VOGU-3710 file (C-alpha; in Angstrom, 3 decimals, decimal comma):
1> msdthlsadv> 128,643/98,194/108,935  127,309/97,465/112,404  124,911/94,679/113,351  122,096/97,159/114,018  122,108/98,487/110,428  120,841/96,154/107,747  121,718/96,618/104,119  119,028/97,450/101,592  119,606/94,092/99,888  118,936/92,211/103,124
11> lrgdlrrrtr> 115,754/94,218/103,746  114,528/93,691/100,169  115,181/89,963/100,420  113,275/89,786/103,699  110,360/91,727/102,166  110,246/89,429/99,132  110,199/86,380/101,381  107,330/87,792/103,477  105,385/88,812/100,355  105,665/85,308/98,905
21> empkceicye> 104,390/83,824/102,138  101,115/85,789/101,988  98,343/83,427/100,930  96,346/84,388/97,857  92,629/83,852/97,375  92,015/81,795/94,229  88,706/83,590/93,603  89,499/87,306/94,041  93,308/86,919/93,678  93,931/89,197/96,684
31> dvdkvytckt> 96,807/88,620/99,092  95,115/87,821/102,402  96,032/86,872/105,940  94,394/83,462/105,718  92,778/81,213/103,129  90,306/78,392/103,653  89,977/75,280/101,511  86,556/74,561/100,041  85,318/71,105/101,043  83,506/70,746/97,719
41> cgtefcvdcg> 86,019/71,833/95,078  89,287/72,395/96,947  89,615/76,076/95,978  91,508/78,217/98,471  89,314/81,222/99,288  89,368/84,228/101,624  86,745/85,231/104,170  85,115/87,538/101,585  84,788/84,790/98,961  83,034/82,077/100,920
51> dpkkkicilc> 81,864/80,777/104,265  84,838/79,722/106,408  82,584/78,108/109,035  80,949/75,834/106,462  84,244/75,525/104,546  82,617/76,299/101,210  83,575/78,883/98,580  81,132/81,318/97,005  81,216/79,448/93,692  80,014/76,236/95,324
61> iedeeeedee> 77,484/78,142/97,457  75,987/79,537/94,237  75,934/76,052/92,671  74,145/74,644/95,736  71,580/77,462/95,644  70,903/76,799/91,951  70,475/73,070/92,632  68,122/73,826/95,543  66,027/76,093/93,296  65,847/73,393/90,616
71> ededeeveek> 64,811/70,797/93,208  62,109/73,144/94,527  60,796/73,650/90,985  60,774/69,880/90,389  58,868/69,317/93,636  56,273/71,956/92,678  55,675/70,205/89,348  55,286/66,821/91,073  52,940/68,206/93,746  50,436/69,680/91,277
81> pkkrr> 47,513/67,305/90,884  46,964/65,944/87,438  43,900/67,232/85,656  41,224/64,669/84,975  39,728/64,498/81,547
//
């Protein structure tokens, strides 16, 4: 066999190695080009499952939005004047 022809076993081994090296999103489980680590929970996520610029995954974004809504509701209750009797 010449140097220019690679055996099927060599090609398969190279493909397996490259496949293993593909990062996987921990949220959607897709093989992606790049993953980002969430600053809140440490989950590795892809561009579709979070905000890479803010370094936060979609799960933590949703948690923050829920907390913000709860805080807004609490503030509304506190701001209402008490009725005098």
